[in-house]
N, C-alpha and C positions, 0 to 999 in steps of 0.2 A: 153965888154958889151955896147950895144947901148942905147942911151937916148930916142930914138924914141918910144919904147913901153911904157915907163913910161909916156911920154907926151901924147900918145894916150889914155892911161887909165885915166890920169888926165882930159883930155878933155871929155872923156865919163862921168866921174863923174860930171863935171860942166854942161854938157848937160842934165843929168838926173835931176839935181837940177833945171835946166831951165824948164824941162817938168813939174815937180811938181809945180813950181811957176806959170807957164802958166795955169795949170789946176785949181789952187786955184783962179786965177784972172778971170777965165771964158773966156779964149781965145777961138778962133775958133778951131774946131777939126782938121782942116787942119794944122794950125800952131803947135798944140801939136803933131800931127802925124809926121810932117816934122822934128821937133827937136828930137822926139823919134827915128826916123829912123837914123838920123845923130849920135845919141848917140850909137845906136846898131852897126853902121858901125865903129865908133871909137873903141868901145869895142872889136868887132871882129878883127879889125886890130891889136890892141894891143896884144890880146891873140895869134893870129896867128903868130905875129912877134916873140913871145917868144918860139914857138914850134921849137925844134932843127931840122935842116935839114942837108943834106949832104953838107959838106964844099968843094965845087968845085972851 
């Protein structure tokens, strides 16, 4: 079992917290959107890493 998906999912959680914090502080929509996109990419990477594939 690899540690990478766990780290990616943890990073996604931290970034989601960052999005919430930025929104509460009144940051620009660009910075909120950028962090949100990074959170989605980390989440997608973590989930896709867990999907079993053919062991070649």
